[in-house]
C-alpha positions, 0 to 999 in steps of 0.5 A, spaced: 634 600 888 635 606 882 638 612 885 633 617 882 634 624 882 633 628 889 630 634 885 624 630 883 622 629 890 620 637 890 616 636 884 610 632 887 607 638 889 604 640 883 597 644 884 592 639 882 595 634 886 595 638 892 588 640 891 586 632 890 589 631 896 586 636 900 579 634 897 580 627 897 575 625 903 570 631 902 564 629 899 560 634 895 552 635 896 548 630 893 543 633 887 548 639 886 552 638 879 559 639 880 563 645 877 570 645 876 573 652 876 580 650 878 582 648 872 584 653 866 581 649 861 577 653 855 570 649 855 568 653 848 567 649 842 574 649 837 573 653 831 570 649 825 576 651 821 580 646 825 577 640 823 576 642 816 584 644 815 586 637 819 582 633 814 584 637 808 591 635 810 590 628 812 595 626 806 601 628 811 600 623 816 605 619 813 611 624 814 615 626 819 615 633 821 621 637 821 623 640 828 623 647 826 616 646 823 613 649 816 615 655 813 608 657 812 607 656 820 613 660 821 610 666 817 603 665 819 606 667 826 611 672 824 605 676 820 600 675 826 606 678 831 607 684 826 599 685 826 598 684 833 604 688 836 605 693 831 612 691 830 616 694 824 617 690 818 623 686 818 624 686 825 622 678 825 625 673 820 621 667 820 627 663 819 631 666 825 626 668 830 621 663 831 620 656 833 614 652 833 612 648 840 607 642 842 604 647 846 608 652 850 608 648 856 614 644 853 617 650 851 617 654 858 620 647 861 625 646 856 628 653 855 631 653 862 636 648 859 639 653 855 642 657 861 643 650 865 650 648 867 654 653 870 660 652 875 656 656 880 649 654 881 645 660 878 638 663 880 632 662 876 627 668 878 620 666 879 614 669 880 610 667 886 604 665 885 606 662 879 605 656 873 608 650 876 612 649 870 617 654 871 619 651 878 619 644 875 624 647 870 628 651 875 629 644 879 630 639 873 636 643 870 639 645 876 637 652 877 636 655 884 629 658 885 628 665 887 621 668 888 619 675 887 612 676 891 606 678 887 601 682 892 597 687 892 602 692 894 606 690 887 600 691 883 599 683 883 605 683 878 612 680 881 616 685 885 622 687 882 624 692 887 626 686 891 632 685 886 639 687 889 646 687 885 648 680 888 642 677 886 642 680 879 649 678 878 647 670 879 641 670 875 641 666 869 633 666 867 627 670 869 620 668 868 614 673 867 607 672 865 603 677 862 597 677 863 599 674 869 596 667 871 593 667 876 592 674 878 590 677 871 594 683 872 597 686 865 605 688 865 605 695 862 610 698 857 614 701 863 614 695 867 616 690 861 622 695 859 625 695 866 625 688 866 628 687 859 633 692 861 635 688 867 636 682 862 640 686 857 645 689 863 646 683 867 646 678 861 640 673 863 635 670 859 628 673 860 622 668 858 616 672 857 609 667 857 604 671 853 599 665 853 593 669 855 595 675 851 589 675 846 584 674 852 583 681 855 577 686 857 578 693 854 585 694 851 590 689 848 596 688 853 602 690 851 608 685 849 615 684 850 617 684 843 614 691 841 618 694 847 624 690 845 623 693 838 624 700 841 630 698 845 638 698 843 639 691 846 633 689 841 631 682 842 637 679 845 636 675 851 629 675 850 624 669 848 617 670 848 612 664 848 605 664 845 599 659 844 593 657 841 590 654 847 587 660 850 586 664 844 583 659 840 580 654 845 584 648 843 588 646 848 588 639 846 591 641 839 598 642 843 600 648 839 605 654 840 611 657 839 617 661 841 620 667 838 626 672 840 633 672 840 636 668 834 642 665 838 637 662 843 632 660 838 638 656 834 640 653 841 633 651 842 632 648 836 638 644 837 636 642 844 629 640 841 632 636 835 634 631 841 628 631 846 623 635 844 616 633 841 614 635 834 607 637 832 604 632 826 604 636 819 596 636 819 596 639 826 601 644 824 597 646 818 591 647 822 595 651 827 597 655 821 590 657 819 588 659 826 594 664 827 591 667 820 584 668 822 582 673 827 574 672 827 574 666 832 578 670 837 574 676 837 568 671 838 572 668 844 574 674 847 567 677 847 564 670 851 569 672 856 567 679 857 560 676 858 562 672 864 566 677 867 560 682 867 556 676 870 562 676 875 562 683 876 554 683 878 554 677 883 561 679 886 562 686 885 565 689 892 566 683 895 572 678 896 577 684 893 574 683 886 576 687 881 575 685 873 582 683 871 584 687 864 587 680 862 586 672 862 580 668 864 582 668 872 579 671 878 583 672 884 579 672 890 581 674 897 577 669 901 582 670 907 584 662 907 584 659 900 585 652 903 579 653 908 575 656 903 576 650 897 574 645 902 567 649 904 566 650 897 566 643 895 563 640 901 557 645 901 556 648 894 560 642 889 564 648 886 572 646 885 577 652 886 584 652 887 587 655 893 592 661 891 598 658 896 598 651 891 600 656 885 607 657 890 612 652 891 613 653 899 608 651 905 601 654 904 602 657 911 608 661 908 605 663 901 603 670 900 597 667 896 594 664 902 589 668 902 586 667 895 583 662 891 583 662 883 577 661 879 577 659 872 572 663 868 571 658 862 564 655 863 558 658 859 555 664 862 549 660 865 554 655 869 558 661 871 552 665 874 550 659 878 557 657 880 558 664 883 551 664 886 553 658 890 560 661 891 557 667 895 551 663 898 557 659 902 562 665 903 558 671 902 
């Protein structure tokens, strides 16, 4: 019998597997069209620019793409970052600071390998609740997960006050997500400055997942790069991740990039030359065009604002509703997330994700056990009908 790695056994609790098991024997009511609010998959049509650009570059399908991507892609990413975050000219070099990825999921997972292999078992500091890829990366690469609870008391961001000197001395990597999946909280500049200074002081890798940065309500969320530009340590110890999946409603394109510490980028490129997927050149050309276009992003952002306005009208004042400043999720307090998910599927044909399933431990012990996550990815009419059913069941 093959001796499989024991840590793989701890990776069987991916949230959607847990949800499928929870609802396996539950049947929704006949006559109601099911609505999936559990999966954060954008349902808006992709920009027409995508198909046109892929077609225009069809002659490149017979070429192996370089692991570092094309100069045009890297330049488009840097130009976008400079515009979006008002970065000083010259801070970012497309040749040294940017690496394309086949979706940021790949990059967020593989980045943990950059700090693996110490003699002692180092720590990976992870938010709780979290995107499960962070946890999977920590276990796969031999890092010990240590969770930072994100509750109402900490502004629905990971609580940095729980960190002590002994923990920080063992820390190899800290994962941060802002706007935060699932709560929608946005880390302000002071919070980002604090965590970046911790990385500089204690020498760990700070990974900032900013995949939802372009989906916001009123104000553009600040980014780690703009804070780093003002710090003496600069980009050292920092990797920031961005994606087209949410920004451009193209999760199937599998396109993102990492940006930051040039030494980390160089090592990351070396690692991905062995085991990383590389985006085909026609798709990279399309991604380049999307990073250069802002019109479709403004339209996408407005559609999400309309959905949140509907949610505010239907849910306002209940379930701890607050209109999130960023991202496209609602984080609702229903007292028992698992119980609510079963009732909503059985009585209203609505699939939601229990908050506890975005943690790594038993549901009963999770700080998110009271919550459910709803993805506001459907059009306004579908969203309104689903939320009205939600209230009718849990009202």
